[in-house]
N, CA, C and O atoms as CSV, one atom per row, in Angstrom:
chain,resi,resn,atom,element,x,y,z
A,1,UNK,N,N,119.442,78.387,81.508
A,1,UNK,CA,C,119.935,79.021,82.562
A,1,UNK,C,C,120.854,78.274,83.034
A,1,UNK,O,O,120.638,77.064,82.960
A,2,UNK,N,N,121.708,78.572,83.446
A,2,UNK,CA,C,123.170,77.635,84.191
A,2,UNK,C,C,122.561,78.685,85.684
A,2,UNK,O,O,122.348,79.882,85.881
A,3,UNK,N,N,122.429,76.907,86.796
A,3,UNK,CA,C,122.547,77.829,88.200
A,3,UNK,C,C,124.037,78.091,88.487
A,3,UNK,O,O,125.028,77.476,88.095
A,4,UNK,N,N,123.904,79.329,89.396
A,4,UNK,CA,C,125.266,79.888,90.037
A,4,UNK,C,C,125.201,79.138,91.234
A,4,UNK,O,O,124.217,78.758,91.868
A,5,UNK,N,N,127.127,78.897,91.560
A,5,UNK,CA,C,127.322,77.710,91.973
A,5,UNK,C,C,128.258,78.546,93.189
A,5,UNK,O,O,129.197,77.906,93.664
A,6,UNK,N,N,127.988,80.149,93.766
A,6,UNK,CA,C,128.538,80.905,94.403
A,6,UNK,C,C,128.537,80.036,95.933
A,6,UNK,O,O,129.282,79.296,96.576
A,7,UNK,N,N,126.838,80.819,96.057
A,7,UNK,CA,C,126.368,80.068,97.360
A,7,UNK,C,C,127.137,78.455,98.014
A,7,UNK,O,O,127.404,78.302,99.206
A,8,UNK,N,N,127.333,77.621,97.170
A,8,UNK,CA,C,127.886,75.886,97.135
A,8,UNK,C,C,129.142,75.981,97.477
A,8,UNK,O,O,129.707,75.155,98.194
A,9,UNK,N,N,129.655,76.952,97.011
A,9,UNK,CA,C,131.262,77.226,96.877
A,9,UNK,C,C,131.566,77.475,97.865
A,9,UNK,O,O,132.395,76.729,98.387
A,10,UNK,N,N,130.929,78.939,98.829
A,10,UNK,CA,C,131.605,79.402,100.038
A,10,UNK,C,C,131.015,78.562,100.980
A,10,UNK,O,O,131.728,78.221,101.924
A,11,UNK,N,N,129.713,78.100,100.925
A,11,UNK,CA,C,129.451,76.734,101.922
A,11,UNK,C,C,129.875,75.337,101.833
A,11,UNK,O,O,129.887,74.441,102.677
A,12,UNK,N,N,130.133,75.365,100.909
A,12,UNK,CA,C,131.738,73.972,101.094
A,12,UNK,C,C,133.353,74.686,101.775
A,12,UNK,O,O,134.074,74.093,102.577
A,13,UNK,N,N,133.550,75.714,101.343
A,13,UNK,CA,C,134.825,76.572,101.953
A,13,UNK,C,C,134.961,76.411,103.540
A,13,UNK,O,O,135.891,75.968,104.213
A,14,UNK,N,N,133.552,76.990,103.950
A,14,UNK,CA,C,133.239,77.351,105.363
A,14,UNK,C,C,133.798,76.306,106.156
A,14,UNK,O,O,134.598,76.410,107.086
A,15,UNK,N,N,133.013,74.777,105.426
A,15,UNK,CA,C,132.664,73.851,106.143
A,15,UNK,C,C,133.779,72.833,106.430
A,15,UNK,O,O,133.782,71.971,107.310
A,16,UNK,N,N,135.116,73.212,105.137
A,16,UNK,CA,C,136.069,72.450,105.265
A,16,UNK,C,C,137.084,73.345,106.107
A,16,UNK,O,O,137.958,72.781,106.765
A,17,UNK,N,N,136.980,74.718,106.094
A,17,UNK,CA,C,137.595,75.427,107.629
A,17,UNK,C,C,136.752,75.245,108.691
A,17,UNK,O,O,136.954,76.395,109.080
A,18,UNK,N,N,135.952,74.800,109.540
A,18,UNK,CA,C,135.264,74.215,110.473
A,18,UNK,C,C,135.690,73.014,110.561
A,18,UNK,O,O,135.981,72.785,111.735
A,19,UNK,N,N,135.954,71.722,109.586
A,19,UNK,CA,C,136.560,70.634,109.811
A,19,UNK,C,C,137.847,70.883,110.299
A,19,UNK,O,O,138.012,70.728,111.509
A,20,UNK,N,N,139.040,71.328,109.429
A,20,UNK,CA,C,139.936,72.065,109.600
A,20,UNK,C,C,140.138,72.619,111.214
A,20,UNK,O,O,140.863,72.179,112.107
A,21,UNK,N,N,139.048,73.939,111.197
A,21,UNK,CA,C,140.069,74.036,113.057
A,21,UNK,C,C,139.442,73.153,113.574
A,21,UNK,O,O,140.405,72.554,114.053
A,22,UNK,N,N,138.273,72.359,113.984
A,22,UNK,CA,C,137.961,71.120,114.885
A,22,UNK,C,C,139.140,70.287,115.414
A,22,UNK,O,O,139.300,69.846,116.552
A,23,UNK,N,N,139.980,70.163,114.262
A,23,UNK,CA,C,140.831,69.146,114.119
A,23,UNK,C,C,142.484,70.062,114.187
A,23,UNK,O,O,143.582,69.647,113.816
A,24,UNK,N,N,142.080,71.562,114.869
A,24,UNK,CA,C,143.766,71.752,115.718
A,24,UNK,C,C,144.464,72.898,114.720
A,24,UNK,O,O,145.598,73.364,114.837
A,25,UNK,N,N,143.427,73.231,113.666
A,25,UNK,CA,C,144.731,73.724,112.970
A,25,UNK,C,C,143.422,75.663,112.146
A,25,UNK,O,O,142.454,75.885,111.419
A,26,UNK,N,N,144.269,76.289,112.863
A,26,UNK,CA,C,143.778,77.406,112.961
A,26,UNK,C,C,143.851,78.258,111.143
A,26,UNK,O,O,142.889,78.584,110.446
A,27,UNK,N,N,144.448,78.317,111.019
A,27,UNK,CA,C,144.504,79.063,109.696
A,27,UNK,C,C,145.012,77.768,108.115
A,27,UNK,O,O,145.471,76.633,107.984
A,28,UNK,N,N,144.652,78.642,107.450
A,28,UNK,CA,C,144.374,77.387,105.723
A,28,UNK,C,C,144.753,78.418,104.287
A,28,UNK,O,O,144.524,79.589,103.984
A,29,UNK,N,N,145.219,77.643,103.856
A,29,UNK,CA,C,145.716,78.731,102.068
A,29,UNK,C,C,144.225,78.726,101.274
A,29,UNK,O,O,143.235,78.155,101.731
A,30,UNK,N,N,144.243,79.285,100.314
A,30,UNK,CA,C,143.165,79.611,99.388
A,30,UNK,C,C,143.700,78.134,98.868
A,30,UNK,O,O,143.017,77.185,99.253
A,31,UNK,N,N,144.655,77.882,98.175
A,31,UNK,CA,C,145.244,76.878,97.954
A,31,UNK,C,C,144.455,75.379,98.601
A,31,UNK,O,O,143.911,74.487,97.950
A,32,UNK,N,N,144.602,75.475,99.895
A,32,UNK,CA,C,144.436,74.231,100.771
A,32,UNK,C,C,142.734,73.551,99.995
A,32,UNK,O,O,142.325,72.444,99.647
A,33,UNK,N,N,142.075,75.222,100.026
A,33,UNK,CA,C,140.722,75.383,100.343
A,33,UNK,C,C,140.270,74.872,98.923
A,33,UNK,O,O,139.215,74.240,98.875
A,34,UNK,N,N,140.840,75.049,97.989
A,34,UNK,CA,C,141.054,74.968,96.577
A,34,UNK,C,C,140.534,73.504,96.251
A,34,UNK,O,O,139.557,73.111,95.614
A,35,UNK,N,N,141.569,72.829,96.938
A,35,UNK,CA,C,142.104,71.267,96.979
A,35,UNK,C,C,141.127,70.762,97.148
A,35,UNK,O,O,140.849,69.923,96.290
A,36,UNK,N,N,140.025,70.977,98.363
A,36,UNK,CA,C,138.734,70.407,98.485
A,36,UNK,C,C,137.637,70.299,97.441
A,36,UNK,O,O,137.015,69.312,97.047
A,37,UNK,N,N,137.551,71.829,97.031
A,37,UNK,CA,C,136.071,72.144,96.060
A,37,UNK,C,C,136.842,71.555,95.190
A,37,UNK,O,O,136.098,70.975,94.400
A,38,UNK,N,N,138.567,71.298,94.748
A,38,UNK,CA,C,138.512,71.129,93.247
A,38,UNK,C,C,138.607,72.049,92.429
A,38,UNK,O,O,138.366,71.872,91.235
A,39,UNK,N,N,139.068,73.479,93.054
A,39,UNK,CA,C,138.817,74.548,91.592
A,39,UNK,C,C,140.064,75.163,91.723
A,39,UNK,O,O,140.991,74.804,92.450
A,40,UNK,N,N,140.007,76.298,90.819
A,40,UNK,CA,C,140.943,77.068,90.623
A,40,UNK,C,C,141.081,78.024,92.505
A,40,UNK,O,O,140.138,78.506,93.133
A,41,UNK,N,N,142.561,77.993,92.918
A,41,UNK,CA,C,142.873,79.451,94.089
A,41,UNK,C,C,141.946,80.137,93.934
A,41,UNK,O,O,140.911,80.128,94.600
A,42,UNK,N,N,142.360,81.188,92.536
A,42,UNK,CA,C,141.340,82.141,92.492
A,42,UNK,C,C,139.842,82.368,93.141
A,42,UNK,O,O,139.269,83.193,93.852
A,43,UNK,N,N,139.564,81.149,92.470
A,43,UNK,CA,C,137.644,81.253,92.506
A,43,UNK,C,C,137.320,81.085,94.200
A,43,UNK,O,O,136.295,81.405,94.801
A,44,UNK,N,N,138.571,80.468,94.728
A,44,UNK,CA,C,138.580,80.437,96.400
A,44,UNK,C,C,138.816,82.020,97.201
A,44,UNK,O,O,138.452,82.356,98.328
A,45,UNK,N,N,139.387,82.626,96.399
A,45,UNK,CA,C,139.839,83.938,96.988
A,45,UNK,C,C,138.550,84.703,96.580
A,45,UNK,O,O,138.157,85.223,97.624
A,46,UNK,N,N,137.878,84.957,95.783
A,46,UNK,CA,C,137.174,85.759,95.414
A,46,UNK,C,C,135.953,85.375,96.281
A,46,UNK,O,O,135.227,86.343,96.509
A,47,UNK,N,N,135.545,84.213,96.817
A,47,UNK,CA,C,134.489,83.861,97.504
A,47,UNK,C,C,135.369,84.144,98.793
A,47,UNK,O,O,135.392,85.373,98.871
A,48,UNK,N,N,135.904,83.760,99.556
A,48,UNK,CA,C,137.081,84.562,100.620
A,48,UNK,C,C,136.823,85.593,101.249
A,48,UNK,O,O,136.467,85.821,102.405
A,49,UNK,N,N,137.227,86.731,99.602
A,49,UNK,CA,C,137.250,88.159,99.933
A,49,UNK,C,C,135.893,88.802,100.267
A,49,UNK,O,O,135.878,89.782,101.012
A,50,UNK,N,N,134.577,88.229,99.682
A,50,UNK,CA,C,133.482,88.032,99.799
A,50,UNK,C,C,132.744,87.965,101.180
A,50,UNK,O,O,131.932,88.787,101.605
A,51,UNK,N,N,133.147,86.919,101.746
A,51,UNK,CA,C,133.042,86.243,103.097
A,51,UNK,C,C,133.736,86.934,104.565
A,51,UNK,O,O,133.423,86.837,105.752
A,52,UNK,N,N,134.822,87.665,103.840
A,52,UNK,CA,C,135.387,88.189,105.049
A,52,UNK,C,C,135.113,89.807,104.914
A,52,UNK,O,O,135.753,90.593,105.612
A,53,UNK,N,N,133.838,90.384,103.703
A,53,UNK,CA,C,133.665,91.670,103.792
A,53,UNK,C,C,132.569,91.481,104.528
A,53,UNK,O,O,132.201,92.538,105.042
A,54,UNK,N,N,131.505,90.023,104.941
A,54,UNK,CA,C,130.723,89.986,105.939
A,54,UNK,C,C,130.894,89.575,107.300
A,54,UNK,O,O,130.089,89.454,108.224
A,55,UNK,N,N,132.255,89.371,107.199
A,55,UNK,CA,C,132.865,89.067,108.828
A,55,UNK,C,C,132.583,87.701,108.718
A,55,UNK,O,O,132.430,87.265,109.858
A,56,UNK,N,N,132.479,87.054,108.100
A,56,UNK,CA,C,132.419,85.679,108.049
A,56,UNK,C,C,133.350,84.791,108.263
A,56,UNK,O,O,133.173,83.640,108.660
A,57,UNK,N,N,135.165,85.728,107.793
A,57,UNK,CA,C,136.034,84.266,107.731
A,57,UNK,C,C,137.131,85.772,107.741
A,57,UNK,O,O,136.696,86.795,107.211
A,58,UNK,N,N,138.471,85.769,108.352
A,58,UNK,CA,C,139.513,86.389,108.872
A,58,UNK,C,C,140.585,86.440,108.042
A,58,UNK,O,O,140.635,85.359,107.455
A,59,UNK,N,N,141.680,87.326,107.614
A,59,UNK,CA,C,142.785,87.038,106.539
A,59,UNK,C,C,143.751,87.273,107.976
A,59,UNK,O,O,143.377,88.027,108.874
A,60,UNK,N,N,144.923,86.573,108.026
A,60,UNK,CA,C,145.835,86.920,108.210
A,60,UNK,C,C,147.639,87.159,107.085
A,60,UNK,O,O,148.527,86.347,106.824
A,61,UNK,N,N,147.485,88.474,106.760
A,61,UNK,CA,C,148.890,88.496,105.575
A,61,UNK,C,C,150.217,88.452,106.338
A,61,UNK,O,O,150.155,88.445,107.567
A,62,UNK,N,N,151.440,88.421,105.720
A,62,UNK,CA,C,152.485,88.224,105.949
A,62,UNK,C,C,152.608,86.698,106.321
A,62,UNK,O,O,151.634,85.953,106.222
A,63,UNK,N,N,154.064,86.181,106.830
A,63,UNK,CA,C,154.270,84.658,107.145
A,63,UNK,C,C,153.628,84.322,108.454
A,63,UNK,O,O,153.638,84.866,109.558
A,64,UNK,N,N,152.964,83.051,107.882
A,64,UNK,CA,C,152.148,82.321,107.943
A,64,UNK,C,C,150.693,82.961,108.021
A,64,UNK,O,O,149.834,83.087,108.894
A,65,UNK,N,N,150.825,83.275,106.790
A,65,UNK,CA,C,149.645,83.612,106.318
A,65,UNK,C,C,148.523,83.003,106.413
A,65,UNK,O,O,148.774,81.832,106.697
A,66,UNK,N,N,146.684,83.282,106.271
A,66,UNK,CA,C,145.651,82.436,105.721
A,66,UNK,C,C,144.940,82.913,105.788
A,66,UNK,O,O,144.941,84.133,105.622
A,67,UNK,N,N,143.519,81.955,106.184
A,67,UNK,CA,C,142.348,82.684,106.516
A,67,UNK,C,C,141.662,81.306,107.525
A,67,UNK,O,O,141.809,80.090,107.652
A,68,UNK,N,N,140.801,82.499,108.130
A,68,UNK,CA,C,140.443,81.635,109.428
A,68,UNK,C,C,138.598,81.744,109.769
A,68,UNK,O,O,137.914,82.358,108.950
A,69,UNK,N,N,138.215,81.383,110.472
A,69,UNK,CA,C,136.572,81.722,110.533
A,69,UNK,C,C,136.531,82.555,111.369
A,69,UNK,O,O,137.246,82.572,112.371
A,70,UNK,N,N,135.610,83.440,111.048
A,70,UNK,CA,C,135.693,84.586,111.997
A,70,UNK,C,C,135.117,84.473,113.417
A,70,UNK,O,O,135.461,84.937,114.504
A,71,UNK,N,N,134.055,83.640,112.981
A,71,UNK,CA,C,132.965,82.978,114.323
A,71,UNK,C,C,132.836,81.404,114.254
A,71,UNK,O,O,133.227,80.586,113.421
A,72,UNK,N,N,132.145,81.288,115.438
A,72,UNK,CA,C,132.327,79.494,115.147
A,72,UNK,C,C,131.252,79.092,114.159
A,72,UNK,O,O,130.294,79.742,113.740
A,73,UNK,N,N,131.653,77.847,113.888
A,73,UNK,CA,C,130.271,77.486,113.243
A,73,UNK,C,C,128.983,77.251,112.830
A,73,UNK,O,O,128.321,76.985,111.826
A,74,UNK,N,N,128.859,77.537,114.478
A,74,UNK,CA,C,127.336,77.010,115.011
A,74,UNK,C,C,126.467,78.609,114.814
A,74,UNK,O,O,125.244,78.738,114.872
A,75,UNK,N,N,127.269,79.496,114.623
A,75,UNK,CA,C,126.728,80.412,114.566
A,75,UNK,C,C,126.595,81.399,113.199
A,75,UNK,O,O,126.067,82.511,113.233
A,76,UNK,N,N,127.330,80.612,111.664
A,76,UNK,CA,C,127.022,81.249,110.791
A,76,UNK,C,C,126.025,80.187,110.155
A,76,UNK,O,O,126.017,78.957,110.211
A,77,UNK,N,N,125.098,81.198,109.465
A,77,UNK,CA,C,123.927,80.366,108.723
A,77,UNK,C,C,124.186,80.487,107.123
A,77,UNK,O,O,124.947,81.233,106.508
A,78,UNK,N,N,123.469,79.694,106.761
A,78,UNK,CA,C,123.250,79.385,105.146
A,78,UNK,C,C,122.812,81.159,104.544
A,78,UNK,O,O,123.221,81.838,103.602
A,79,UNK,N,N,121.791,81.395,105.652
A,79,UNK,CA,C,121.824,82.964,104.884
A,79,UNK,C,C,122.462,83.826,104.746
A,79,UNK,O,O,122.558,84.472,103.702
A,80,UNK,N,N,123.324,84.127,106.273
A,80,UNK,CA,C,124.763,85.069,106.092
A,80,UNK,C,C,125.363,84.388,105.183
A,80,UNK,O,O,126.213,85.008,104.543
A,81,UNK,N,N,125.220,83.497,104.969
A,81,UNK,CA,C,126.474,82.959,103.423
A,81,UNK,C,C,126.333,83.500,102.475
A,81,UNK,O,O,127.250,84.077,101.890
A,82,UNK,N,N,124.540,83.428,101.880
A,82,UNK,CA,C,123.985,83.660,100.888
A,82,UNK,C,C,124.151,85.244,100.502
A,82,UNK,O,O,124.536,85.837,99.494
A,83,UNK,N,N,123.628,85.679,101.920
A,83,UNK,CA,C,123.639,87.506,101.834
A,83,UNK,C,C,125.073,87.760,101.542
A,83,UNK,O,O,125.083,88.908,101.096
A,84,UNK,N,N,126.077,87.386,101.552
A,84,UNK,CA,C,127.519,87.214,101.890
A,84,UNK,C,C,128.163,87.521,100.396
A,84,UNK,O,O,128.901,88.456,100.087
A,85,UNK,N,N,127.639,86.406,99.529
A,85,UNK,CA,C,128.136,85.991,98.182
A,85,UNK,C,C,126.954,86.243,96.909
A,85,UNK,O,O,127.198,86.400,95.713
A,86,UNK,N,N,125.762,86.227,97.509
A,86,UNK,CA,C,124.470,86.762,96.501
A,86,UNK,C,C,123.660,87.475,96.657
A,86,UNK,O,O,123.123,87.754,95.585
A,87,UNK,N,N,123.202,88.012,97.558
A,87,UNK,CA,C,121.956,88.422,97.920
A,87,UNK,C,C,121.704,89.255,96.821
A,87,UNK,O,O,121.918,90.465,96.739
A,88,UNK,N,N,121.190,88.435,95.917
A,88,UNK,CA,C,120.344,89.266,95.211
A,88,UNK,C,C,119.174,88.599,94.563
A,88,UNK,O,O,119.437,87.478,94.127
A,89,UNK,N,N,117.844,89.049,94.379
A,89,UNK,CA,C,116.757,88.525,94.436
A,89,UNK,C,C,116.886,87.415,93.595
A,89,UNK,O,O,117.644,87.547,92.635
A,90,UNK,N,N,116.038,85.851,93.820
A,90,UNK,CA,C,115.924,84.498,93.041
A,90,UNK,C,C,115.864,84.757,91.715
A,90,UNK,O,O,116.771,84.365,90.980
A,91,UNK,N,N,114.609,85.567,91.147
A,91,UNK,CA,C,114.319,85.732,90.208
A,91,UNK,C,C,113.777,86.946,89.960
A,91,UNK,O,O,113.153,87.655,90.750
A,92,UNK,N,N,114.191,87.266,88.198
A,92,UNK,CA,C,113.800,88.195,87.885
A,92,UNK,C,C,113.251,89.099,86.851
A,92,UNK,O,O,113.537,88.795,85.693
A,93,UNK,N,N,112.520,90.151,87.035
A,93,UNK,CA,C,111.286,90.407,86.090
A,93,UNK,C,C,112.244,90.890,84.448
A,93,UNK,O,O,113.425,90.799,84.113
A,94,UNK,N,N,111.112,91.357,83.839
A,94,UNK,CA,C,111.236,91.527,82.669
A,94,UNK,C,C,112.126,93.120,82.714
A,94,UNK,O,O,111.950,94.079,83.467
A,95,UNK,N,N,113.100,92.930,81.608
A,95,UNK,CA,C,114.387,93.928,81.914
A,95,UNK,C,C,113.879,95.211,81.099
A,95,UNK,O,O,114.431,96.306,80.990
A,96,UNK,N,N,113.307,94.998,80.843
A,96,UNK,CA,C,112.125,96.346,80.101
A,96,UNK,C,C,110.658,96.288,80.002
A,96,UNK,O,O,110.028,95.426,79.390
A,97,UNK,N,N,110.177,97.266,80.648
A,97,UNK,CA,C,108.507,97.319,81.182
A,97,UNK,C,C,107.681,96.349,79.802
A,97,UNK,O,O,107.925,96.428,78.598
A,98,UNK,N,N,106.661,95.461,80.515
A,98,UNK,CA,C,105.823,94.943,79.534
A,98,UNK,C,C,104.797,95.857,78.685
A,98,UNK,O,O,104.621,97.066,78.839
A,99,UNK,N,N,104.332,95.240,78.009
A,99,UNK,CA,C,103.153,96.675,77.238
A,99,UNK,C,C,102.463,96.470,78.095
A,99,UNK,O,O,102.354,95.320,78.522
A,100,UNK,N,N,101.594,97.765,78.770
A,100,UNK,CA,C,101.104,97.985,79.861
A,100,UNK,C,C,99.189,98.271,78.721
A,100,UNK,O,O,98.150,98.519,79.334
A,101,UNK,N,N,99.213,98.177,77.529
A,101,UNK,CA,C,98.496,97.561,77.169
A,101,UNK,C,C,97.699,96.625,76.717
A,101,UNK,O,O,96.475,96.648,76.591
A,102,UNK,N,N,98.541,95.711,76.453
A,102,UNK,CA,C,98.240,94.163,76.745
A,102,UNK,C,C,97.687,93.854,78.181
A,102,UNK,O,O,98.247,94.372,79.147
A,103,UNK,N,N,96.471,92.924,78.375
A,103,UNK,CA,C,96.461,92.724,79.682
A,103,UNK,C,C,97.232,91.689,80.586
A,103,UNK,O,O,97.406,91.623,81.803
A,104,UNK,N,N,97.600,90.962,79.601
A,104,UNK,CA,C,98.906,89.961,80.639
A,104,UNK,C,C,100.279,91.317,81.187
A,104,UNK,O,O,100.829,91.549,82.263
A,105,UNK,N,N,100.385,91.984,79.683
A,105,UNK,CA,C,101.243,92.865,80.262
A,105,UNK,C,C,101.382,93.786,81.477
A,105,UNK,O,O,102.302,94.116,82.225
A,106,UNK,N,N,100.008,94.075,81.348
A,106,UNK,CA,C,99.612,95.514,82.878
A,106,UNK,C,C,99.791,94.490,83.663
A,106,UNK,O,O,100.443,95.035,84.553
A,107,UNK,N,N,99.670,93.247,84.022
A,107,UNK,CA,C,99.483,92.768,85.746
A,107,UNK,C,C,100.396,91.340,85.999
A,107,UNK,O,O,100.303,90.568,86.954
A,108,UNK,N,N,101.394,91.247,84.707
A,108,UNK,CA,C,102.023,89.977,84.894
A,108,UNK,C,C,103.057,90.875,86.428
A,108,UNK,O,O,102.884,90.542,87.601
A,109,UNK,N,N,103.891,91.803,86.057
A,109,UNK,CA,C,104.943,91.940,87.311
A,109,UNK,C,C,104.246,91.898,88.648
A,109,UNK,O,O,104.701,91.279,89.610
A,110,UNK,N,N,103.261,92.499,88.661
A,110,UNK,CA,C,102.774,92.571,90.680
A,110,UNK,C,C,102.156,90.995,90.956
A,110,UNK,O,O,101.948,90.692,92.131
A,111,UNK,N,N,101.792,89.755,89.636
A,111,UNK,CA,C,101.556,89.167,90.369
A,111,UNK,C,C,102.588,87.991,90.332
A,111,UNK,O,O,102.325,86.928,90.895
A,112,UNK,N,N,103.687,88.177,89.709
A,112,UNK,CA,C,105.024,87.370,89.677
A,112,UNK,C,C,105.527,87.879,90.873
A,112,UNK,O,O,105.685,87.034,91.754
A,113,UNK,N,N,105.930,89.456,91.244
A,113,UNK,CA,C,106.433,90.038,92.545
A,113,UNK,C,C,105.992,89.341,93.745
A,113,UNK,O,O,106.844,88.926,94.530
A,114,UNK,N,N,104.265,89.102,94.058
A,114,UNK,CA,C,103.872,88.230,94.584
A,114,UNK,C,C,104.358,87.178,94.806
A,114,UNK,O,O,104.913,87.063,95.899
A,115,UNK,N,N,104.348,86.064,93.928
A,115,UNK,CA,C,104.711,84.691,94.074
A,115,UNK,C,C,106.253,84.459,94.143
A,115,UNK,O,O,106.721,83.528,94.799
A,116,UNK,N,N,106.968,85.273,93.494
A,116,UNK,CA,C,108.229,85.380,94.123
A,116,UNK,C,C,108.994,85.880,95.388
A,116,UNK,O,O,109.991,85.330,95.856
A,117,UNK,N,N,108.470,86.849,95.809
A,117,UNK,CA,C,108.453,87.478,97.206
A,117,UNK,C,C,107.954,86.195,97.922
A,117,UNK,O,O,108.737,85.921,98.832
A,118,UNK,N,N,106.976,85.353,97.838
A,118,UNK,CA,C,106.387,84.049,98.662
A,118,UNK,C,C,107.683,82.980,99.004
A,118,UNK,O,O,108.094,82.690,100.127
A,119,UNK,N,N,108.276,82.410,97.491
A,119,UNK,CA,C,109.300,81.824,97.300
A,119,UNK,C,C,110.619,82.551,98.005
A,119,UNK,O,O,111.101,81.912,98.942
A,120,UNK,N,N,111.147,83.588,97.727
A,120,UNK,CA,C,112.021,84.027,98.731
A,120,UNK,C,C,112.608,84.193,99.812
A,120,UNK,O,O,113.758,84.158,100.250
A,121,UNK,N,N,110.774,84.533,100.438
A,121,UNK,CA,C,110.646,84.188,102.078
A,121,UNK,C,C,110.860,82.709,102.767
A,121,UNK,O,O,111.328,82.398,103.863
A,122,UNK,N,N,110.341,81.938,101.709
A,122,UNK,CA,C,110.426,80.594,102.000
A,122,UNK,C,C,112.056,80.561,102.051
A,122,UNK,O,O,112.769,80.539,103.054
A,123,UNK,N,N,112.417,80.565,100.750
A,123,UNK,CA,C,113.714,80.334,100.855
A,123,UNK,C,C,114.735,80.667,101.805
A,123,UNK,O,O,115.475,79.848,102.350
A,124,UNK,N,N,114.740,82.116,102.008
A,124,UNK,CA,C,115.145,82.986,103.431
A,124,UNK,C,C,114.871,82.208,104.630
A,124,UNK,O,O,115.644,82.233,105.588
A,125,UNK,N,N,113.919,81.592,104.620
A,125,UNK,CA,C,113.701,81.154,106.337
A,125,UNK,C,C,114.231,79.696,106.473
A,125,UNK,O,O,114.198,79.267,107.626
A,126,UNK,N,N,114.725,78.830,105.497
A,126,UNK,CA,C,114.800,77.502,105.026
A,126,UNK,C,C,116.459,77.958,105.174
A,126,UNK,O,O,117.040,77.152,105.901
A,127,UNK,N,N,117.230,78.892,104.738
A,127,UNK,CA,C,118.694,79.093,104.679
A,127,UNK,C,C,118.622,79.566,106.218
A,127,UNK,O,O,118.935,78.645,106.973
A,128,UNK,N,N,118.357,80.524,106.740
A,128,UNK,CA,C,118.356,80.852,108.287
A,128,UNK,C,C,118.373,79.574,109.088
A,128,UNK,O,O,119.137,79.417,110.040
A,129,UNK,N,N,117.571,78.727,108.707
A,129,UNK,CA,C,118.057,77.732,109.429
A,129,UNK,C,C,118.640,76.281,109.879
A,129,UNK,O,O,118.275,75.357,110.607
A,130,UNK,N,N,119.812,76.609,108.995
A,130,UNK,CA,C,121.117,75.712,109.201
A,130,UNK,C,C,121.585,76.867,108.863
A,130,UNK,O,O,121.401,77.909,108.233
A,131,UNK,N,N,122.967,75.639,110.231
A,131,UNK,CA,C,124.333,76.313,110.222
A,131,UNK,C,C,125.259,75.847,109.198
A,131,UNK,O,O,125.031,75.098,108.248
A,132,UNK,N,N,126.732,76.622,109.677
A,132,UNK,CA,C,128.012,75.930,108.920
A,132,UNK,C,C,127.891,74.329,110.194
A,132,UNK,O,O,127.680,73.277,109.590
A,133,UNK,N,N,127.956,74.256,111.031
A,133,UNK,CA,C,127.591,73.425,111.818
A,133,UNK,C,C,126.916,72.288,111.690
A,133,UNK,O,O,127.436,71.187,111.871
A,134,UNK,N,N,125.468,72.502,111.307
A,134,UNK,CA,C,124.627,71.616,110.379
A,134,UNK,C,C,125.275,70.208,109.200
A,134,UNK,O,O,125.397,68.987,109.103
A,135,UNK,N,N,125.585,71.815,108.342
A,135,UNK,CA,C,126.075,71.199,107.095
A,135,UNK,C,C,127.159,70.405,107.218
A,135,UNK,O,O,127.265,69.573,106.318
A,136,UNK,N,N,128.191,70.396,108.239
A,136,UNK,CA,C,129.827,69.776,108.316
A,136,UNK,C,C,128.791,68.278,109.132
A,136,UNK,O,O,128.994,67.190,108.593
A,137,UNK,N,N,128.097,68.286,109.957
A,137,UNK,CA,C,127.626,67.377,110.725
A,137,UNK,C,C,126.936,66.635,109.533
A,137,UNK,O,O,127.498,65.572,109.269
A,138,UNK,N,N,125.716,66.971,108.643
A,138,UNK,CA,C,125.059,66.083,108.131
A,138,UNK,C,C,126.471,65.871,106.907
A,138,UNK,O,O,125.993,65.108,106.067
A,139,UNK,N,N,127.287,66.060,106.668
A,139,UNK,CA,C,128.272,65.859,105.637
A,139,UNK,C,C,129.256,64.919,105.856
A,139,UNK,O,O,129.724,64.373,104.856
A,140,UNK,N,N,129.872,64.462,107.458
A,140,UNK,CA,C,130.596,63.604,107.581
A,140,UNK,C,C,129.803,62.622,107.964
A,140,UNK,O,O,130.311,61.508,108.085
A,141,UNK,N,N,128.270,62.816,108.265
A,141,UNK,CA,C,127.438,61.385,108.367
A,141,UNK,C,C,127.062,61.241,106.790
A,141,UNK,O,O,125.908,60.828,106.673
A,142,UNK,N,N,127.647,61.442,105.671
A,142,UNK,CA,C,126.780,61.267,104.398
A,142,UNK,C,C,128.072,59.984,103.732
A,142,UNK,O,O,127.899,59.443,102.639
């Protein structure tokens, strides 16, 4: 199973936007962000669209068009970003119901729901404790 990188790309873009904002540039283009991520601008526009719907970035159309942070980097948590671009369970259960006549099939989903729920709660807590400003600070110190 391949890992999904939507969260990573979105965090990268937001950290880069925070960096350029701190250097005095308010608006950026998806092409400029794509250059930092080293990907196609279409990938960045998809990500920015989800971030805009969540109120994390704003877009300006027309002359001087571009994207900007809608909130300060210190107020955007990785959980905010996750909810914007992923917000699906980390782990899925069976696509079809297991055999209820089988001892494992009858009890596997409740057991997994509990374990998966604990993992998801821990992940959300960790994501909620880290901001885009934290990520940028750590990135620049690396």
